[in-house]
N, C-alpha and C positions, 0 to 999 in steps of 0.2 A: 473590453475583451482582454484576456490574459494569454500570453504565449506560454504554453506548458510543454515541457519535454520529458519523456520517459526514456531512460537510458537502458535498453535491453542488453545486458552484458553477460559474459561467461566468466565469472570469477574463478580463480584457481584455488582449490582447496588448500587452506593453510598458508597461502602466500599473501600475507597481510600487506607487505610493502608493494608487491606487484599489483595487488588489487587496488591499492590507493592510486598507483600510477594509471591504471586502467580507468578508474573513476575520473581522475583529473582530466584525462584526454577527452572522455565522453562529455564531461561538463563543459569543457572548452568548445567542443563541437556544438553542444546545445545552445550555448551563449551566442555562438556564431549565427544560429538560426533565430536569435532574438528572444530566447527563453528567459522568462522571469521566475518561473518555478521549475525545478528539476527534481525528478523522482528516480530513485535507484531501486534495484531489486531487494528482496529479502536476503539477509545475510550477505550483502554485497562485500562486506569487509573480509569474509573468511571462507566462503563456500558453504555448502549445506550438508553433504552426505558423510557426516562424522560416524565413525565406528562406535564411539561410546562417549560418555561425558568427559572422560579424561582428555581425549583428543580435542573435543570442543573447547574444554577449559584452556588448553594450550593456545587456542586461537582467540580466546576471549580478551576483551579490553574494557577498562573502565571508561566511563563517559568522558573523563578528561584525558583519555589516552590518545595515541597518535592518529588513529583513524578519524574519530569525530573531530579532533583538533584540525586535521587536514581539511575536513569538510567545512569547518568554520572558516578556515582561511580562503577556501574556494568561494564560499558565499560572500565573504567580505571583498575579495578581489574582483568578483564579477557582479556584485550587487544583486544576488539572486537569493531566493528561498530554496533550500535543499532538504529533501526528505529521503532518508536511506536506512536500510536495514543493517544491523551489526550484531555481533555476538558479544553480549555485555556481561562482564563480571561485576558483581556488586556484593562485597563481603564474601560470604561462602556460597552465594547464589549465582546462578548462571541463567541468563535470559536471552530469548530471541527478541531483539528490541528494534525499535525504529526511532531515529533522532530527527527532530525538526530543528534546522539551524538557519540562521539568516545573518546579515552583516552585524547584528547585535550579539551573536553568539548562539548557544544552545537555548532554544525556546521551550522545548519539551522532549521528554523521552517516554515512549510508550512500550510496554512489555506485553508480548503476545499472550492473550488470555486463553485462546482455544488452541491447544497443541495437537498437531496432526500426527497420527500414527506413532512412529518411534520417537518423535520429538519429546514425548512425555518421559522417555527413558534418559534423556539428555538434559533437557531444560526444565527450569522451574516455571510454572505458569504465573503470569501477571494477574493482578486482581483489580487494577484500576481501569476505569472507563476510558475510552479514547479521548485524548485531550482536544481542546479547541484553542488554536493560537491565532491571535490577531496579527496579521502580517501585512506587508506592502501589497500583496495580491488578494487580500481578503481573509476571511476566517477559515483557516485550514485545520482539518482533523486528519488523523492517521490511524490505521490498524494494519494487521499483517495477515495476508493469505487466507488461511482457514477461518479466520475471524469473519470474513465476508460471507461464509456459508450460513451465518446466523442472523436472520433479518432483524431480530430484536436488538442485536449489538450495533448494527448499522444505523438503526433508527435512533439510538441514543444521541449521537452527535447531531443527527439531522434535526431532532426535536429541540436540541440545545442551541441551534442557530448556526451550525457549520455551513459554510458556503461551498466547500469543496473537500472531498475526501481523497487523500493521496495514500495509496496502499502498496507498499513493497510486497511482492509475492514471488514464490517459487512453485509453479504449478507442475507437478509430475505429469508427463505425457500419458494420455489415455485415448483409446480409439473414439472417433467421432464419425457419424455418417457422412458420406461424401457430399460436399457442398454446404455443410452446416458449420457454423462457428463453433469453437470449443465450448463445452458446457460452462466452464468457468467464466468465459466472456459473457455468455447469455445471462448468468447470474449477476454479473456486474451491471449489465444493462437493466435488469429488473430492479436491482437495488437503487440505481440512479433514478429510474422512472417513478417508483412508488414513494420516493422521498423528495422528488424534484431537487436533486442535488448532484452536480457533476462529480464523476469519479474517475480517477486515474489509477490504473493497476499496472505496475511495472514488473514484468516477468523477467526470467533469465533464460539463457541458452547454454550449450556446451555440456555434453554427456559427462556425468561425474559418478565414478564408481558404479557404472552400469545404469544410472538413473538418467533418463532423458526428460526433457521439459517441453511444455506446450509452446513456449515462446510466443505467448498470446497477448503481449502488452497491448493495452487498450485505453483509449480516452473516450469517455461517454459523457454526453451532455445531460442536462437536467430532465430531458424527455426520454432519456435512455438510448438515444441514437448514437451509434459509433461515429466519431468524427476523425479518428485515426487509429490504425492498428486493428486488432481484433481477429486476426487470422493466425493460425499456427505457423511458426517459423523456426528455422534452425540457425538463423544468422543474428549476430550482434547488430544493433541498429539504434539510432536516436530517433524516436518517434515523436514528432512535433505537431502541434495543432493549437488553434485558439479555442479557448473555452471562456464562458462568461459566468464567473462566480455569482454575480448579482441575480442570475436566474433562480438561485436557491432561495432568495427572499420572497419569491412569488410562488405560493403553493396552489394557486388556482389551476384547475385542469379542465375548465370548460364551464361556461354559464355560472351557476351558483355553487359549483362544487369546489372544495378545497381539500387537498389530499391529507392535510394534517388536522384542520379544524373539524372535519367531518368524522374523525375518529370517535369511537364510543368505547373508551377503555373499560367502562363498567360491564360491558358484555364480553370482555376478554380475560376471564379469570385464568390465573396461571396454574392452579391446582384444584382438584376436587370437582371438576366439571364433567358431567356425563350427559350426553345427548339423550333426551327422553325418547322412548320408543313410541312409534306411531303406527 
């Protein structure tokens, strides 16, 4: 079993130094709970609700900049794997990115492929599939927020052998029926279950330029059950639980059934398919 912490934070828009301090404190708390893997929200470095690309550019940093460098130091000091979202400048491009770091340094950078709403007016879309990184806690993959809405995208790392998916997210608040989990959480559960792969989605809080957030940080096991979090919240929190990445190596779901081996891709054409009339 692996102790995993998701740090549900409320970053301050444009306050890069303050946000680094907030992350450092949360990571310290997570390590105090025994965390071996720590996940941060989407754009934890900078905040989210930019007015335009120019404002976002001013909060952007290169991979070798101060924020990811500070995260590397935290990973080295505490002996943890850390996955967090940051505003990445790369040449003339600007990406909504996630870094995977551990005591050895930056292991991977993923650039959000599916841009939500006005993000497409600010960021460039990434074109690379979610990475899979061999770490001390297993084979970890990452993607960001709206990427989770596309089952085909989640299945890519699952089929490639990922044992755990760590997803920084910023879920804008939306109404849910009383007593029901937020829809975003339900979709995380579904993705985990249909791929037999634990998923950690780390959300944010704190209203930013009129945007409120679900605060629905959730840790789901390979059967899709919530082991921690999963309810809407307005509070910062370090949500911690044990998950077993090795669950992802067993795709059996009962008797002779195997959730991946039983796939029939030849029946799943991506274009040109029309159901015959009966």
